[in-house]
C-alpha positions as CSV (number, residue, x, y, z in Angstrom):
1,M,12.2,-10.1,-22.4
2,T,11.0,-10.8,-19.0
3,V,9.3,-7.9,-17.1
4,T,10.3,-7.9,-13.4
5,A,8.6,-6.1,-10.5
6,P,11.5,-3.5,-10.2
7,N,11.2,-2.8,-13.8
8,L,7.4,-2.4,-13.6
9,R,7.8,-0.1,-10.6
10,N,10.4,2.0,-12.4
11,R,8.1,2.3,-15.4
12,Y,5.1,3.3,-13.2
13,L,7.1,5.9,-11.4
14,Q,8.4,7.3,-14.7
15,D,4.8,7.4,-16.1
16,S,3.6,9.0,-12.8
17,I,6.2,11.8,-13.1
18,Q,5.7,12.4,-16.8
19,T,1.9,12.8,-16.3
20,A,1.8,14.7,-13.1
21,S,0.7,18.3,-12.9
22,P,3.2,20.9,-11.8
23,A,1.5,21.0,-8.3
24,K,1.8,17.3,-8.0
25,L,5.4,17.3,-9.1
26,L,6.2,19.8,-6.4
27,T,4.5,17.8,-3.7
28,M,6.4,14.6,-5.0
29,L,9.7,16.5,-4.8
30,Y,8.9,17.7,-1.2
31,D,7.8,14.2,-0.1
32,R,11.1,12.8,-1.5
33,L,13.1,15.5,0.2
34,V,11.5,14.7,3.6
35,L,12.1,11.0,3.1
36,D,15.8,11.6,2.2
37,L,16.2,13.9,5.3
38,M,14.6,11.3,7.6
39,Q,16.7,8.5,6.2
40,S,19.9,10.4,6.3
41,E,19.2,11.3,9.9
42,E,18.6,7.7,10.7
43,A,21.7,6.6,8.8
44,I,24.0,9.0,10.7
45,R,22.6,7.9,14.0
46,A,23.2,4.2,13.0
47,G,26.7,4.9,11.8
48,E,25.8,4.2,8.1
49,I,28.1,7.0,6.8
50,E,27.9,6.1,3.1
51,N,24.1,5.8,3.1
52,A,23.8,9.1,5.0
53,H,26.1,10.7,2.4
54,E,23.9,9.4,-0.5
55,K,20.7,10.6,1.1
56,I,22.0,14.0,2.1
57,S,23.4,14.5,-1.4
58,H,20.1,13.5,-3.0
59,A,18.3,15.9,-0.6
60,Q,20.7,18.7,-1.8
61,E,19.9,18.0,-5.4
62,I,16.2,18.3,-4.8
63,I,16.7,21.6,-3.0
64,I,18.9,22.9,-5.8
65,E,16.1,21.8,-8.3
66,L,13.5,23.6,-6.2
67,Q,15.7,26.7,-6.0
68,V,16.5,27.0,-9.7
69,S,12.9,26.4,-10.7
70,L,11.6,29.1,-8.2
71,D,10.4,32.3,-9.9
72,V,11.4,35.0,-7.4
73,E,9.3,37.5,-9.3
74,A,6.1,35.4,-9.1
75,W,5.0,36.2,-5.6
76,S,6.2,38.2,-2.6
77,G,7.3,35.2,-0.5
78,A,9.6,33.8,-3.2
79,P,12.7,35.6,-2.2
80,G,12.4,34.4,1.3
81,L,11.8,30.8,0.1
82,A,14.9,31.2,-2.1
83,N,16.9,32.3,1.0
84,L,15.6,29.3,2.9
85,Y,16.7,27.0,0.1
86,S,20.2,28.5,0.3
87,Y,20.3,28.1,4.0
88,L,19.1,24.4,3.8
89,I,21.9,23.7,1.3
90,T,24.5,25.3,3.5
91,E,23.3,23.3,6.5
92,L,23.2,20.0,4.7
93,I,26.7,20.4,3.5
94,G,27.8,21.1,7.0
95,A,25.7,18.2,8.3
96,N,27.2,15.9,5.8
97,I,30.8,16.9,6.5
98,A,30.3,16.7,10.3
99,K,27.9,13.7,10.1
100,N,25.6,15.6,12.3
101,A,22.1,14.2,12.5
102,D,20.7,17.1,14.6
103,R,21.6,19.5,11.8
104,V,19.6,17.3,9.4
105,A,16.7,17.2,11.8
106,V,16.7,21.1,12.0
107,C,16.5,21.1,8.1
108,R,13.7,18.6,8.2
109,G,11.9,20.8,10.7
110,F,11.9,23.6,8.1
111,V,11.0,21.3,5.2
112,E,8.0,19.4,6.6
113,P,5.7,22.5,7.2
114,L,6.6,23.6,3.7
115,R,5.7,20.2,2.2
116,D,2.4,20.3,4.1
117,A,1.6,23.8,2.9
118,W,2.4,22.9,-0.7
119,R,0.3,19.7,-0.4
120,E,-2.7,21.6,1.0
121,A,-2.3,24.3,-1.8
122,A,-2.2,21.6,-4.4
123,A,-5.3,19.9,-3.0
124,S,-7.1,23.3,-2.9
125,A,-6.2,24.1,-6.5
126,V,-7.6,20.7,-7.6
127,A,-10.8,21.3,-5.6
128,H,-11.4,24.6,-7.3
């Protein structure tokens, strides 16, 4: 069996996911969510409707995963974060139907600061 570069990459990614801490997994999800939102926004603007649909759908899957894994009893900000996740899903559904890049950009505007905050929290946890 010949090992190809894509197979090695997939194996590396799989190993990275399986060995990552919960904080690292969370930041990985947020990084991918931001990437999906940027790419879907670009695809809509370029008229690449199928690509935009795939990226928005994947972003919604990530948000749903974040939402179902959120323990709303764990901290006082969790219910607000759960509400934000619901809002993002609703907005992305609307953006996908209307093929509206501006609505995707608004969602990205909410997600990027969250990603940065989680990344900072994860780095702080590792440092302590």
